[in-house]
C-alpha positions, 0 to 999 in steps of 0.5 A: 597348159594344164599344169599352168592353168592349175597353178593359176587357179590355185593362186586365185588368178581365174581369168588368167587360167581361162586361156590356158584351159582353152588351149588344153581343150583345143588340143584335147577337147575331152580333157576332163579336168580342163572342162571341169575347171573351165566350167567352175571358173565360168560359174565362179566369175558369174559368167553364167550363160557361158558356163551353161553353154560350156557344160551343155557342149561337154554333156552332149559328148559325155553324160555319165560318170564322175566327170559328167557329175561335176559338169552337171553340178557346175551347170546346176550352180549356174541355174541356181545363181540365175534364179532358175531353181527348178532347172538347178534341182534337175541338174543336181538330181542328174549329178546325183544319179551319176554318183556325185554328192557335190550337188547337195553341197552346192545347193546347200551353199547357194540356198544359204547365201540366198537366205 
């Protein structure tokens, strides 16, 4: 399921990758790549509330390290798209404190699009 989801993502078939990722997570709920990819897909298909909820569930179990940083970034991106910039900033700060610079890229991209 994991390899199939990766192939679908690479082909741009995001909605088709979701059930594959969900199957991976049923088998292994803490699968880092599946959690990150699902959060990213939810963010990039404008399923912002679902992205925030998914990221929150993941962060309740693991809130440190590179995987958590990616999850904070995705949740921060969702808050930005919802116009909740204070929450966005807070999430991206959390991502930065767990050694991830992606948050700076995400906020730059989002603010550039909004300008």
